[in-house]
C-alpha positions as CSV (number, residue, x, y, z in Angstrom):
1,M,-2.4,20.9,17.3
2,L,1.2,20.4,16.6
3,E,1.9,21.3,20.3
4,K,0.3,17.7,21.0
5,L,3.5,16.1,19.6
6,L,5.4,17.8,23.0
7,T,3.4,15.7,25.3
8,A,3.8,12.1,25.2
9,Q,5.4,9.2,27.0
10,K,9.0,8.2,26.9
11,R,8.5,5.2,24.7
12,Y,6.9,7.4,21.9
13,Y,10.2,9.2,21.9
14,V,12.2,6.2,22.0
15,W,10.4,4.7,18.7
16,L,10.7,8.4,17.1
17,L,14.6,7.9,17.7
18,F,14.7,4.3,16.3
19,L,13.1,5.7,13.5
20,L,15.6,8.6,12.7
21,C,18.5,6.4,13.3
22,V,17.2,4.0,10.8
23,I,16.5,6.9,8.6
24,T,19.9,8.2,9.1
25,G,21.5,4.7,8.2
26,C,19.7,3.9,5.1
27,G,20.0,7.2,3.9
28,L,23.9,7.2,4.1
29,V,23.4,3.8,1.7
30,Y,21.4,6.0,-0.4
31,L,24.1,8.4,-0.8
32,Q,26.3,5.4,-1.9
33,Q,23.6,4.8,-4.5
34,L,23.2,8.4,-5.9
35,R,27.2,8.3,-6.3
36,E,27.8,4.8,-8.1
37,G,24.3,4.7,-9.6
38,L,21.2,2.1,-9.8
39,T,24.3,-0.6,-10.4
40,V,24.2,-1.2,-7.0
41,T,20.9,-2.3,-7.3
42,G,19.7,-5.6,-8.8
43,M,17.9,-4.1,-11.7
44,N,19.5,-4.5,-15.0
45,R,19.2,-4.0,-18.7
46,D,16.2,-6.5,-18.8
47,V,14.8,-6.0,-15.4
48,S,14.5,-1.7,-15.1
49,W,12.0,-1.8,-12.7
50,G,12.6,-3.5,-9.3
51,L,11.9,-3.2,-5.6
52,Y,11.4,0.2,-5.5
53,I,8.7,0.4,-8.1
54,S,7.0,-2.9,-6.8
55,Q,6.8,-1.3,-3.6
56,F,5.3,2.1,-5.2
57,T,2.8,0.0,-6.5
58,Y,1.9,-1.5,-3.2
59,F,1.4,1.3,-1.4
60,V,-0.6,3.3,-4.0
61,G,-3.1,0.8,-2.9
62,V,-2.4,1.3,0.8
63,A,-3.2,5.2,0.3
64,A,-6.3,4.3,-2.0
65,S,-7.6,1.5,0.6
66,A,-8.6,4.9,3.2
67,V,-12.0,4.8,0.8
68,M,-13.1,1.9,2.7
69,L,-13.7,3.8,5.7
70,V,-15.0,7.3,3.9
71,L,-17.6,5.6,1.6
72,P,-19.5,3.8,4.3
73,A,-19.0,6.8,6.6
74,Y,-20.2,9.7,4.3
75,F,-22.3,7.9,1.3
76,H,-24.2,5.4,4.0
77,H,-23.9,7.7,7.3
78,Y,-22.1,4.5,8.9
79,K,-21.4,6.4,12.2
80,Q,-19.5,3.8,13.8
81,F,-16.5,4.5,11.4
82,K,-16.3,8.5,12.2
83,R,-14.0,7.3,15.0
84,M,-11.3,5.5,13.2
85,I,-11.8,7.3,9.8
86,I,-8.9,9.8,10.6
87,F,-6.4,7.4,11.2
88,G,-6.9,6.0,7.4
89,E,-6.7,9.3,5.9
90,F,-3.6,10.1,7.9
91,M,-2.5,6.5,6.8
92,A,-3.2,7.5,3.3
93,V,-0.9,10.8,3.7
94,A,1.9,8.7,4.7
95,A,1.6,6.1,1.9
96,V,1.6,8.5,-0.7
97,I,4.6,10.1,0.8
98,M,6.1,6.9,0.9
99,C,4.9,6.7,-3.1
100,A,6.6,9.8,-3.8
101,L,10.2,8.8,-2.4
102,F,10.1,5.1,-4.0
103,I,10.0,6.9,-7.2
104,V,12.7,9.3,-6.2
105,V,15.1,6.4,-5.3
106,D,14.2,4.6,-8.4
107,L,15.0,7.3,-10.9
108,G,18.9,7.2,-10.0
109,Q,19.2,11.3,-10.5
110,P,16.0,13.0,-8.3
111,Q,16.4,16.1,-10.3
112,R,14.9,13.8,-13.3
113,M,11.3,14.1,-11.4
114,L,11.6,18.0,-12.4
115,N,11.3,16.7,-16.1
116,V,7.6,15.5,-15.6
117,M,6.4,19.0,-14.3
118,L,8.8,21.1,-16.6
119,H,8.2,19.2,-19.4
120,P,4.6,17.7,-19.4
121,T,3.6,15.1,-21.4
122,P,-0.5,14.6,-21.5
123,N,0.1,11.5,-23.8
124,S,2.1,9.6,-20.9
125,V,0.1,8.0,-18.2
126,M,3.1,8.7,-15.5
127,F,2.3,12.4,-16.1
128,Y,-1.5,11.4,-15.1
129,D,-0.2,9.2,-12.2
130,M,1.9,12.6,-10.9
131,L,-1.4,14.2,-11.0
132,V,-3.4,12.1,-9.0
133,L,-1.1,11.5,-6.3
134,I,-0.2,15.1,-5.7
135,G,-3.9,15.9,-5.7
136,Y,-5.0,12.9,-3.2
137,L,-2.1,13.6,-1.0
138,G,-3.2,17.4,-0.9
139,L,-6.8,16.3,-0.3
140,N,-6.2,13.9,2.6
141,I,-4.2,16.3,4.2
142,V,-6.4,19.3,3.9
143,I,-9.6,16.7,4.8
144,G,-8.0,15.3,7.8
145,W,-6.3,18.3,9.2
146,T,-9.9,20.1,8.9
147,T,-12.2,17.2,10.1
148,L,-9.6,16.7,13.3
149,E,-9.5,20.5,14.0
150,A,-13.5,20.4,14.0
151,E,-13.7,17.7,16.3
152,R,-11.5,19.1,18.4
153,L,-13.2,22.3,18.8
154,D,-16.7,20.2,18.9
155,T,-17.8,21.6,15.8
156,D,-19.1,20.5,12.3
157,P,-16.9,20.5,9.9
158,P,-17.1,23.4,7.3
159,K,-19.4,22.8,4.8
160,W,-16.5,23.3,1.9
161,V,-15.2,19.8,3.1
162,N,-17.7,17.6,2.2
163,P,-17.4,18.2,-1.7
164,L,-13.7,17.6,-1.2
165,I,-14.7,14.4,0.5
166,Y,-16.9,13.4,-2.1
167,I,-14.4,14.3,-4.5
168,S,-11.4,12.4,-2.5
169,I,-13.6,8.7,-2.9
170,I,-13.6,9.2,-6.7
171,W,-10.0,10.2,-6.6
172,A,-9.1,7.0,-4.4
173,F,-10.3,4.8,-7.1
174,S,-8.4,6.5,-10.0
175,I,-4.6,6.7,-8.4
176,H,-4.6,2.8,-8.4
177,T,-6.7,2.5,-11.7
178,V,-3.7,5.1,-13.2
179,T,-1.0,3.1,-11.5
180,A,-2.7,-0.2,-13.0
181,F,-2.7,1.4,-16.2
182,L,1.5,1.9,-16.3
183,Y,1.5,-1.8,-16.2
184,A,-1.7,-3.0,-18.3
185,G,-0.1,-0.6,-21.1
186,I,2.9,-2.2,-22.2
187,P,2.1,-4.6,-24.7
188,G,5.5,-6.4,-24.4
189,R,4.9,-7.5,-20.9
190,H,2.7,-10.2,-21.2
191,Y,1.9,-10.8,-17.3
192,W,0.7,-7.5,-17.2
193,L,-1.4,-7.1,-20.8
194,T,-4.7,-7.8,-19.2
195,A,-8.1,-5.8,-18.8
196,I,-8.5,-6.9,-15.3
197,M,-5.3,-5.5,-14.2
198,A,-6.9,-2.2,-12.7
199,A,-9.8,-4.3,-11.2
200,R,-6.7,-6.8,-9.4
201,F,-5.3,-3.8,-8.3
202,L,-8.2,-2.3,-6.4
203,S,-9.4,-5.5,-4.8
204,S,-6.0,-6.3,-3.5
205,A,-5.6,-2.5,-1.9
206,F,-9.0,-3.2,-0.7
207,C,-8.3,-5.6,1.4
208,S,-4.5,-5.0,2.1
209,G,-4.9,-1.6,3.0
210,P,-7.5,-2.1,5.6
211,S,-5.9,-4.7,6.9
212,I,-2.9,-2.6,8.0
213,L,-5.1,-0.3,9.3
214,L,-6.9,-2.8,11.6
215,L,-3.8,-4.2,12.6
216,L,-2.0,-0.7,13.6
217,L,-5.3,0.0,15.6
218,L,-5.2,-3.1,17.4
219,I,-1.2,-2.6,18.5
220,V,-2.6,1.3,19.6
221,R,-5.4,-0.1,21.7
222,R,-3.1,-2.7,23.5
223,L,-0.6,0.7,24.0
224,T,-3.1,3.5,24.9
225,S,-6.9,3.7,26.1
226,F,-8.2,4.3,22.6
227,E,-11.0,2.0,21.4
228,P,-12.0,2.1,17.7
229,G,-15.2,0.2,18.5
230,G,-16.1,-3.4,18.4
231,E,-18.9,-2.7,15.8
232,A,-16.5,-0.8,14.0
233,V,-13.7,-3.6,13.6
234,K,-16.6,-6.5,12.9
235,T,-17.9,-4.4,9.8
236,L,-14.2,-3.6,8.5
237,T,-12.9,-7.2,9.0
238,T,-16.2,-8.1,7.2
239,I,-15.3,-5.6,4.2
240,I,-11.6,-7.3,4.1
241,V,-13.2,-10.7,3.6
242,Y,-15.1,-9.9,0.9
243,A,-12.3,-8.1,-1.0
244,M,-9.8,-10.9,-0.5
245,C,-12.4,-13.3,-1.6
246,V,-12.7,-11.3,-4.9
247,N,-8.8,-10.6,-5.0
248,V,-8.0,-14.4,-5.0
249,F,-11.3,-14.6,-7.4
250,F,-9.8,-12.4,-10.1
251,Y,-6.4,-14.2,-9.6
252,L,-7.8,-17.2,-10.3
253,L,-9.7,-15.9,-13.5
254,E,-6.3,-14.9,-14.6
255,I,-5.1,-18.3,-14.1
256,F,-7.8,-20.0,-15.7
257,T,-7.7,-17.5,-18.9
258,V,-3.4,-18.1,-19.1
259,F,-3.3,-21.8,-19.3
260,Y,-7.1,-22.8,-21.1
261,S,-5.9,-20.8,-23.7
262,Q,-2.9,-22.2,-23.9
263,I,-0.7,-19.0,-25.6
264,P,3.1,-19.8,-24.6
265,V,3.8,-16.2,-24.1
266,H,1.1,-15.4,-21.4
267,E,2.2,-19.0,-20.1
268,E,5.8,-18.5,-19.5
269,P,5.4,-15.5,-16.8
270,I,3.4,-17.7,-14.6
271,L,5.3,-21.1,-15.2
272,F,8.5,-19.1,-14.0
273,L,7.0,-17.6,-11.2
274,F,5.3,-20.8,-9.8
275,A,7.6,-23.7,-11.6
276,G,10.8,-21.9,-12.2
277,H,12.6,-22.1,-15.6
278,D,14.3,-25.3,-17.4
279,G,13.4,-27.4,-14.2
280,Q,14.9,-25.0,-11.7
281,L,12.9,-23.1,-9.0
282,S,13.4,-19.3,-9.0
283,W,14.1,-17.9,-5.4
284,V,11.0,-16.3,-6.1
285,S,8.9,-19.3,-6.7
286,Y,9.4,-20.1,-2.8
287,W,7.7,-17.1,-2.0
288,M,4.7,-17.4,-4.6
289,W,3.7,-20.8,-2.9
290,V,4.3,-19.1,0.6
291,A,1.8,-16.5,-0.5
292,V,-0.8,-19.1,-2.1
293,G,-0.7,-20.8,1.3
294,M,-1.2,-17.6,3.1
295,A,-3.9,-16.2,0.6
296,F,-5.6,-19.8,1.4
297,L,-5.3,-19.9,5.5
298,S,-6.5,-16.4,5.8
299,L,-9.6,-16.6,4.1
300,I,-10.3,-20.0,6.4
301,L,-9.6,-17.9,9.2
302,L,-11.7,-14.9,8.3
303,I,-14.7,-16.3,6.5
304,P,-16.1,-18.1,9.4
305,P,-17.9,-15.3,11.6
306,Q,-17.0,-17.1,15.1
307,W,-13.5,-17.3,13.8
308,R,-12.8,-14.1,12.1
309,T,-14.2,-12.0,15.8
310,N,-11.9,-14.4,17.9
311,P,-9.2,-11.6,19.3
312,T,-6.4,-13.9,19.0
313,L,-6.9,-15.4,15.4
314,L,-7.9,-12.1,13.7
315,P,-4.4,-10.4,13.9
316,V,-2.9,-13.8,12.8
317,A,-5.4,-14.1,9.6
318,L,-4.4,-10.3,8.9
319,V,-0.9,-10.6,8.9
320,M,-1.0,-13.4,6.8
321,L,-3.2,-11.5,4.2
322,V,-0.9,-9.0,4.3
323,A,2.1,-10.6,3.8
324,A,0.4,-12.9,0.6
325,T,-0.9,-9.8,-0.9
326,W,2.4,-7.9,-0.4
327,I,4.4,-10.8,-2.1
328,D,2.0,-10.9,-5.1
329,K,2.2,-7.3,-6.0
330,G,5.5,-6.5,-3.9
331,L,7.4,-9.4,-5.4
332,G,5.9,-11.4,-8.1
333,L,4.4,-8.5,-10.1
334,L,7.2,-7.0,-11.2
335,I,9.7,-10.0,-11.6
336,G,6.9,-12.2,-13.8
337,G,6.1,-9.1,-15.9
338,F,10.2,-9.1,-16.8
339,T,10.7,-12.5,-16.6
340,P,11.1,-14.1,-19.2
341,N,11.8,-11.0,-21.3
342,M,10.6,-10.3,-24.7
343,F,13.3,-12.4,-26.3
344,E,12.2,-15.2,-24.2
345,T,14.9,-15.7,-22.1
346,V,15.5,-15.1,-18.3
347,T,17.5,-12.7,-16.8
348,P,17.4,-12.9,-13.1
349,Y,16.8,-10.1,-10.6
350,M,17.3,-10.4,-6.6
351,P,17.3,-7.1,-5.1
352,T,20.6,-6.2,-3.4
353,G,21.2,-5.5,0.5
354,R,21.7,-2.0,-0.5
355,E,18.6,-1.8,-2.4
356,I,16.6,-3.5,0.7
357,A,18.4,-1.1,3.0
358,V,16.8,2.1,1.1
359,A,13.8,0.4,0.8
360,L,13.5,0.3,4.8
361,G,14.9,3.8,5.0
362,V,11.6,4.8,2.9
363,Y,9.3,2.3,5.1
364,A,11.0,4.5,8.1
365,V,10.1,7.8,6.7
366,G,6.7,6.2,6.3
367,A,6.6,4.7,9.9
368,L,7.6,8.5,11.2
369,V,5.1,10.5,9.2
370,L,2.3,8.2,10.4
371,S,3.8,8.1,13.9
372,L,3.4,11.6,14.3
373,L,0.1,12.3,12.6
374,W,-1.4,9.6,15.1
375,K,0.0,10.8,18.0
376,I,-2.3,14.4,17.1
377,A,-5.2,12.5,16.5
378,L,-4.9,10.4,19.6
379,S,-4.1,13.2,21.5
380,V,-7.4,15.2,20.3
381,K,-9.7,12.5,20.7
382,K,-8.3,11.7,24.3
383,D,-9.0,15.4,25.0
384,V,-12.5,15.1,23.6
385,N,-13.3,11.9,25.7
386,A,-13.7,9.5,22.6
387,F,-11.4,6.6,24.0
388,S,-14.6,5.4,25.3
389,D,-16.6,2.5,23.1
């Protein structure tokens, strides 16, 4: 099926060339980081995780969100998702690759990655995080490619694929649960020290990931003749609404627990995120309030059925939802966990330009992988006349 990449419109190759240019430019910045070390980033002794790990966390959730298509399609035989399920699986592949790259750029020296494999430590959560991510990547590549090949040949997938599909559903929950344990297992970071962290991660993933998928499919529908299906879009939007409601509810539970208990060490991170420190707002505080506004605005637009089915309002609501969850998990989670530090002092953190450039390079790699995989999937579906609703 790789030959499908050789037949495309000119704008597709222009898009690939643009991504390659971004990857090259940001790769040169990464080479500077390799030479000079992580001092080129905004990280320091007190804030040892930054933009790279926050993006790793966010995209683990994007990868896990593919289960929101796989579970209804295979457990409940919801056939309307069959047309778009391959796109969710391939998006999971691109997301896991991005997660791995964010870990690589965060390590400073990439060869340190080998220590996890050469010297395995079963008592380390990081060891299990590596196992579940590699396993989930392999599952989605095998399942996605095999089912797409079966669709191209107009046959049923081999029977040995079904057990892998059921395993991948459980695996999807595990990858973000283990990632949450990386945070919740650190006793000195009170913002993360909560039993509901894994549940918050999963609810955030199950609204943000499908939102990104749906936005991309709406773009594909505009650029090609592929039709994901009106009923499928409606159902996926409903799933997004429920997941976002649960996500907001879980965060409000945290707010109530923290401020009703009035335990200072639990109050300080949230106060810092939303009200600053010593009367001065941090730069992240503005972002957090924007996230709150967009989260509630997205729910206002998505909860009424007549609004969430509106073709104009739906993309706007989805963009706000993705932005709100990204700010919460991609900025606030890390900064709130490290600030104030364990000595109750504030060491400010802000990503540097070079740090952002390296992150954009990883984004471009993910977009490149996704573009190649989706091009193959779209070509196969076009050949089997699946472009009509």
